[in-house]
C-alpha positions in Angstrom: 0.0 0.0 0.0 1.4 3.4 -1.0 2.2 5.9 1.8 -0.2 8.8 2.1 1.2 12.2 1.5 0.2 15.8 2.3 1.0 18.1 -0.6 1.2 21.8 0.4 0.6 24.3 -2.4 1.5 27.9 -2.0 -0.7 30.8 -3.3 1.9 31.7 -6.0 2.4 28.1 -7.1 -1.0 27.3 -8.6 0.2 25.1 -11.4 -0.3 21.5 -12.2 3.4 21.5 -13.1 4.2 22.2 -9.4 6.7 19.6 -8.4 4.8 18.9 -5.2 2.1 17.5 -7.5 4.5 15.3 -9.5 3.0 11.8 -9.6 0.2 12.9 -7.3 -2.6 10.4 -7.0 -6.1 11.2 -5.7 -6.3 7.8 -3.9 -3.3 8.5 -1.6 -2.5 12.2 -1.6 -4.2 15.0 0.3 -3.7 18.7 -0.8 -3.5 21.8 1.4 -4.1 25.4 0.3 -4.3 28.1 2.9 -5.1 31.8 3.0 -3.1 32.9 6.1 -2.8 36.1 7.9 1.0 36.4 7.8 1.1 36.2 4.0 -1.9 38.5 3.6 -0.4 41.3 5.8 3.4 41.3 5.9 3.1 44.4 3.7 -0.1 46.3 3.0 -0.8 44.4 -0.2 -2.8 46.1 -2.9 -6.3 44.7 -2.8 -6.1 43.6 -6.4 -3.3 41.3 -5.5 -5.2 39.8 -2.6 -8.3 39.2 -4.7 -6.2 37.8 -7.5 -4.4 35.3 -5.4 -7.3 34.2 -3.1 -9.7 33.8 -6.0 -7.1 32.0 -8.1 -6.4 29.7 -5.1 -10.1 28.9 -4.7 -10.5 28.2 -8.4 -7.4 25.9 -8.3 -9.0 24.1 -5.3 -12.1 23.4 -7.3 -10.0 22.2 -10.3 -8.1 19.8 -8.1 -11.3 18.5 -6.5 -12.7 17.9 -10.0 -9.7 15.7 -10.6 -10.6 13.7 -7.6 -8.2 15.1 -5.0 -9.1 15.6 -1.3 -8.3 19.2 -0.6 -8.2 21.0 2.7 -8.8 24.7 2.1 -8.2 27.2 4.8 -10.0 30.5 4.1 -8.8 33.8 5.6 -11.9 33.8 7.8 -10.5 30.9 9.7 -7.9 33.3 11.2 -5.0 30.9 10.8 -1.8 32.9 11.3 0.8 31.1 9.3 1.3 28.4 6.6 3.2 26.4 9.3 0.1 26.5 11.5 -2.1 25.3 8.7 0.3 22.5 7.8 0.5 21.2 11.3 -3.2 21.3 11.8 -3.9 19.5 8.6 -1.2 16.9 9.3 -2.8 16.2 12.7 -6.2 15.7 11.0 -5.1 13.4 8.2 -2.0 11.7 9.6 -0.1 11.6 6.3 3.1 9.7 6.2 5.1 12.4 4.5 4.8 16.1 3.6 5.8 17.5 0.2 6.0 21.1 -1.0 7.7 23.1 -3.7 10.4 25.4 -2.5 9.0 29.0 -2.3 10.1 32.1 -4.2 10.9 34.2 -1.2 13.7 33.8 1.2 11.7 34.5 4.4 9.2 31.8 3.4 11.9 29.3 2.8 13.3 29.9 6.2 9.9 29.2 7.7 9.5 26.0 5.6 12.9 24.7 6.5 11.7 24.6 10.1 8.8 22.3 9.3 10.7 19.1 10.0 10.9 20.2 13.6 7.1 20.7 13.8 5.9 17.2 12.7 7.2 13.7 13.1 7.1 12.7 9.5 9.6 13.4 6.6 9.3 16.8 5.0 10.3 17.0 1.4 11.0 20.4 -0.2 11.3 20.1 -4.0 13.2 22.4 -6.3 10.9 24.7 -8.3 11.1 23.2 -11.8 8.6 25.7 -13.2 11.4 28.2 -13.9 13.5 27.7 -17.0 16.9 28.0 -15.3 17.5 26.1 -12.1 19.3 27.9 -9.3 22.2 25.5 -9.7 22.3 26.3 -13.4 22.4 30.0 -12.7 25.2 29.5 -10.3 27.2 27.5 -12.9 26.7 30.3 -15.4 27.7 33.0 -12.9 30.9 31.2 -11.7 34.1 33.0 -12.7 32.3 36.0 -14.2 33.3 39.5 -13.1 30.0 41.0 -14.2 26.7 39.1 -14.3 25.1 40.9 -17.3 21.7 39.7 -18.3 22.4 39.9 -22.0 24.9 37.1 -22.0 22.7 35.0 -19.7 19.8 35.6 -22.1 21.8 34.3 -25.1 22.6 31.1 -23.3 18.9 30.6 -22.4 17.9 31.2 -26.1 20.3 28.4 -27.1 19.2 26.1 -24.3 15.5 26.4 -25.1 15.9 26.7 -28.9 13.9 29.9 -29.2 14.2 32.3 -32.1 17.1 30.4 -33.6 17.6 29.5 -37.3 18.5 26.1 -38.7 22.2 26.7 -37.8 21.5 27.6 -34.2 22.1 31.3 -34.9 19.8 34.1 -33.8 17.0 34.8 -36.2 17.6 38.0 -38.1 21.3 37.9 -37.3 21.1 39.7 -33.9 20.4 38.5 -30.4 18.8 41.8 -29.3 16.5 44.3 -31.0 16.1 46.7 -28.1 17.1 49.7 -30.2 13.9 49.1 -32.3 11.7 48.9 -29.1 12.1 52.4 -27.6 9.7 54.6 -29.5 7.9 57.3 -27.4 4.2 57.5 -27.4 2.4 60.3 -29.2 -1.0 58.8 -29.8 0.2 57.2 -33.1 -2.3 54.3 -33.0 -5.6 53.3 -31.7 -5.1 51.3 -28.4 -7.1 48.1 -28.5 -9.8 47.7 -25.9 -9.0 44.9 -23.5 -11.5 42.1 -22.8 -13.6 42.7 -19.7 -13.1 39.8 -17.3 -16.3 40.2 -15.2 -15.8 38.7 -11.8 -17.6 35.4 -11.2 -19.3 34.3 -8.0 -16.1 33.1 -6.4 -14.3 36.3 -7.2 -17.2 38.5 -6.0 -17.2 36.6 -2.7 -13.4 37.2 -2.4 -13.8 40.9 -3.2 -16.4 41.3 -0.5 -14.1 39.6 2.0 -11.1 41.7 1.1 -13.0 44.9 1.2 -14.1 44.0 4.7 -10.8 42.7 6.0 -8.5 45.3 4.3 -10.5 48.6 4.2 -7.4 50.8 4.2 -5.3 49.0 1.6 -4.8 50.5 -1.9 -6.8 49.1 -4.8 -10.1 50.1 -6.4 -11.8 46.7 -6.6 -14.6 48.1 -8.8 -12.0 47.9 -11.5 -10.9 44.3 -10.8 -10.8 42.5 -14.1 -7.8 40.2 -13.9 -8.2 36.5 -14.9 -8.2 34.0 -12.0 -8.0 30.6 -13.8 -5.5 28.9 -16.1 -8.1 29.2 -18.9 -8.7 32.9 -18.3 -5.0 33.6 -18.2 -4.5 31.8 -21.5 -7.3 33.8 -23.0 -5.6 37.0 -21.9 -2.4 35.8 -23.6 -4.2 34.8 -26.8 -5.8 38.2 -26.9 -2.4 39.9 -26.5 -0.9 37.8 -29.3 -3.7 38.7 -31.7 -4.4 42.3 -30.8 -1.3 43.9 -29.2 1.9 41.9 -29.8 2.5 43.5 -33.2 2.9 46.9 -31.5 4.3 45.8 -28.1 7.9 46.1 -28.9 7.8 49.5 -30.6 5.9 51.1 -27.8 6.8 49.1 -24.7 8.7 52.1 -23.3 5.9 54.6 -24.1 4.2 56.7 -21.4 0.6 57.4 -22.3 -2.1 59.6 -20.8 -4.7 57.6 -22.6 -4.1 54.1 -21.2 -2.4 52.4 -18.4 -2.0 49.2 -20.6 -1.0 50.4 -24.0 0.1 47.2 -25.9 1.5 45.4 -22.8 0.7 41.7 -22.2 0.0 41.8 -18.4 1.2 38.1 -18.3 3.7 38.7 -15.5 1.1 38.4 -12.8 -0.2 35.1 -14.2 3.3 33.7 -14.6 4.2 34.7 -11.1 1.4 32.7 -9.5 1.5 29.7 -11.8 -1.5 30.4 -14.1 0.8 30.4 -17.1 4.0 28.5 -17.8 7.0 30.5 -19.1 8.2 28.2 -21.8 4.8 27.7 -23.3 4.3 31.5 -23.3 7.6 32.1 -25.1 6.9 29.3 -27.6 3.4 30.8 -28.4 4.9 34.2 -29.1 7.6 32.7 -31.3 5.0 30.8 -33.3 3.1 34.1 -33.9 6.3 35.6 -35.3 7.0 32.5 -37.5 3.4 32.9 -38.9 4.3 36.4 -39.9 1.8 38.1 -37.6 4.3 40.3 -35.7 7.8 41.8 -36.2 10.8 40.0 -35.0 11.7 42.9 -32.7 8.4 42.6 -30.9 8.7 38.8 -30.4 12.3 39.0 -29.4 11.7 41.9 -26.9 8.8 40.0 -25.3 10.7 36.7 -25.1 13.7 38.5 -23.6 11.6 39.8 -20.7 10.5 36.2 -19.8 13.3 33.9 -20.9 16.1 36.4 -20.0 15.1 39.0 -17.5 12.7 37.1 -15.3 15.0 34.1 -15.0 18.1 36.3 -14.5 16.4 38.4 -11.7 15.4 35.2 -9.9 19.0 34.0 -10.1 20.4 37.3 -8.8 18.0 37.2 -5.9 18.8 33.7 -4.6 22.5 34.1 -5.2 22.7 37.2 -3.0 20.1 36.7 -0.3 19.7 37.4 2.5 22.4 40.1 2.5 21.1 41.6 -0.7 18.1 43.1 1.1 20.5 45.2 3.3 22.4 46.9 0.5 22.3 50.7 0.4 25.3 51.6 -1.8 24.4 55.3 -2.2 23.4 55.7 1.4 19.9 56.8 0.5 17.9 57.6 3.7 15.3 60.2 2.9 11.8 59.1 4.2 9.3 58.0 1.7 6.8 60.9 0.9 3.3 60.3 2.1 2.0 61.1 -1.4 3.4 57.8 -2.6 0.2 56.4 -1.0 -2.1 59.0 -2.6 -0.5 60.2 -5.9 -1.1 63.8 -4.8 1.7 65.5 -6.6 1.8 68.0 -9.5 4.5 66.1 -11.3 2.2 64.7 -13.9 4.3 61.6 -14.8 4.5 60.7 -11.1 0.9 61.3 -10.3 -0.2 59.2 -13.3 2.1 56.3 -12.6 1.3 56.3 -8.8 -2.4 56.7 -9.3 -2.7 53.7 -11.6 -0.3 51.7 -9.4 -2.5 52.3 -6.4 -5.9 51.9 -8.1 -5.0 49.0 -10.5 -1.9 47.4 -8.9 -0.2 47.7 -12.2 2.3 49.9 -14.0 4.6 48.9 -16.8 8.4 48.7 -16.5 9.2 52.2 -17.6 6.8 53.7 -15.2 8.3 51.6 -12.4 11.9 52.1 -13.4 12.2 55.5 -15.1 9.4 57.5 -13.5 8.8 56.3 -9.9 12.1 54.6 -9.5 14.0 57.4 -11.1 12.5 59.9 -8.7 13.2 57.7 -5.7 16.8 57.4 -6.9 17.4 61.1 -7.5 15.7 62.1 -4.3 17.7 59.5 -2.3 14.6 57.9 -0.8 15.2 55.2 1.8 15.9 51.9 0.1 13.9 49.7 2.4 10.8 51.9 2.4 10.8 52.1 -1.4 11.3 48.3 -1.8 8.4 47.7 0.6 6.2 50.1 -1.3 6.8 48.3 -4.6 6.2 44.9 -2.9 2.9 46.2 -1.5 1.5 48.0 -4.5 2.0 45.7 -7.5 -0.1 42.7 -8.3 2.8 40.8 -9.7 5.3 41.7 -6.9 6.9 38.9 -5.0 10.2 39.5 -3.3 12.3 37.3 -5.7 11.3 39.6 -8.6 10.6 42.9 -6.8 13.8 43.2 -4.8 16.4 43.0 -7.5 14.3 45.2 -9.9 13.8 47.9 -7.2 16.9 47.7 -5.1 19.3 46.8 -7.9 17.9 48.4 -11.1 15.8 51.3 -9.9 17.9 52.5 -6.9 21.4 51.2 -7.7 21.6 50.2 -4.1 23.5 47.0 -4.8 26.4 49.0 -6.2 26.3 47.4 -9.6 25.5 43.7 -9.1 22.5 44.2 -11.4 23.3 47.3 -13.5 26.7 48.7 -14.6 25.4 52.2 -14.1 22.5 53.9 -12.3 19.2 54.3 -14.3 19.0 58.0 -13.7 17.4 60.4 -16.2 16.2 64.0 -16.5 12.8 65.3 -17.4 13.8 65.2 -21.1 13.8 61.4 -21.1 10.2 61.4 -19.7 9.2 64.0 -22.3 10.7 61.9 -25.1 8.9 58.7 -24.0 5.3 60.0 -23.7 2.8 62.8 -23.5 2.5 63.4 -19.8 4.5 66.6 -20.0 1.8 68.4 -22.0 -0.5 68.1 -19.0 2.1 69.0 -16.4 2.7 72.2 -14.5 6.4 71.9 -15.1 8.6 72.5 -18.1 11.0 69.7 -19.0 13.1 72.3 -20.9 13.9 74.2 -17.7 16.4 73.1 -14.9 15.9 76.0 -12.5 13.4 78.8 -11.9 9.6 79.0 -11.7 8.0 76.0 -13.4 11.2 74.1 -14.0 10.8 70.3 -14.1 12.1 68.9 -10.8 13.6 65.9 -12.5 16.2 68.1 -14.3 17.8 69.8 -11.3 17.5 66.6 -9.2 19.3 64.7 -11.9 22.3 67.0 -11.9 22.2 67.2 -8.1 22.4 63.4 -8.1 25.4 63.4 -10.5 27.2 66.1 -8.5 26.5 64.4 -5.2 27.9 61.0 -6.3 30.6 62.2 -8.8 33.4 60.7 -6.7 31.5 57.4 -6.3 31.1 57.1 -10.1 34.5 58.5 -11.1 35.9 55.1 -11.9 32.7 53.9 -13.8 33.5 54.0 -17.5 29.8 54.2 -18.4 29.5 57.4 -16.4 32.5 59.2 -17.9 30.6 61.2 -20.5 27.9 62.3 -18.1 30.5 63.4 -15.5 32.6 65.2 -18.2 29.5 67.1 -19.4 28.8 68.2 -15.8 32.4 69.3 -15.2 32.4 71.3 -18.5 29.5 73.5 -17.2 30.3 76.9 -15.7 30.8 76.4 -11.9 28.3 79.2 -11.2 25.7 77.4 -13.3 26.4 74.0 -11.6 26.0 75.5 -8.2 22.8 77.3 -9.2 21.3 73.9 -10.3 22.4 72.1 -7.2 21.1 74.9 -5.0 17.8 74.9 -6.8 17.4 71.2 -6.3 18.3 71.4 -2.6 15.7 74.2 -2.2 12.9 72.5 -4.1 13.3 68.9 -2.8 11.9 69.4 0.7 8.8 71.0 -0.8 8.4 68.2 -3.3 8.7 65.6 -0.6 6.4 67.3 1.9 3.3 67.9 -0.1 1.6 68.4 -3.4 4.2 70.5 -5.3 
């Protein structure tokens, strides 16, 4: 007789490819899914994120039961504090002979799960997460002996490994590995933006919405706007819609900043990938097939695949290779408190108010809004690293620490000193003006660095360069910027720095 097993499924592992479900049999295996207080409240999660995960968990529960599995489901209303508590209670009830779970994506959760063997008297088996396309051991092997861990070179190896966008000779289609230069066009209302399908909440989701509104009344997130998919089938329909209606323009305008739409031509698949509703290789293969059918440009397909096959896998590798020390990095000694308006969007900087408003209300912003608008301001203003990282983790639907921390601490804030990026992603207001149409609606002029109506990003940018000029003196990629700053008249340089110093407290304190 086969031993009975308890299979513990986390809320961001809702995939039949979960290794804890490998060779699972309804006749012997019992499954646990639990909505627990610790995971729901360790940061003030956006309510869209809570609804997405809880509703997706409940739908996954039902799908497992249809397959014949016995499932213990612990709702948030049961007031169970932790996943460990839920596991112990379930084990006492069913007396399984072993416990199986997939290793989690976050370091703090792994620490908790590694203590499970001390809480029960049966073997606890924590399986490697095979849903990613590069194992952590594989990433470590790639990283060994390299002075710099640049994503581009990792991405090329991943293309070869998974045979994506390669010709019959194993060379990159089109002759180049990367078409990023073709994917940076600013938005000026050049095209009609396709209307996204309306995923009206079903009965389960409506029930979750009501519970989340009651339990988390002060969290961000306008749930009247909740329209995310909560099943594997729904997520696949979202991907299919993207491939048919938006992929052909995704690459060209993926860096665009638009007044008209929070979505533009983006796919929104990250949130589904990050909780297991879509599988990364299948997503990449579907987009490659669309290109091979001649339905989108190579630059669009390559740019999309690079985000999943390259960036997503690379970020995960960076996270696990450097934790737990990584979370403590603060290379630029940034300690300015997070402005209160990060929780309201109440600022006259149009690009910031637009990006923050939609982040709070929808739980979504695309990568340029996160990196080059909100992150750029946080970098230039020297906002406290830990507070900024917690804000990003709380606000975005797709945010889990393994993906959020390197993107925020490493890319946006350069707090890791160059582990992720060879130079800081700092920019003036002219970059924001070039990428979109927010500046037309703004009280500030991106053409001015000082004086009444000057765009704050301009003076703050040069203040940042001046403040850290010694730190970046040996950085070859900063040489031209530093040289241009030194060439300016000393009186002009001092006037810009003084203006930034004068304006920053007002910008941080209130609507300004």
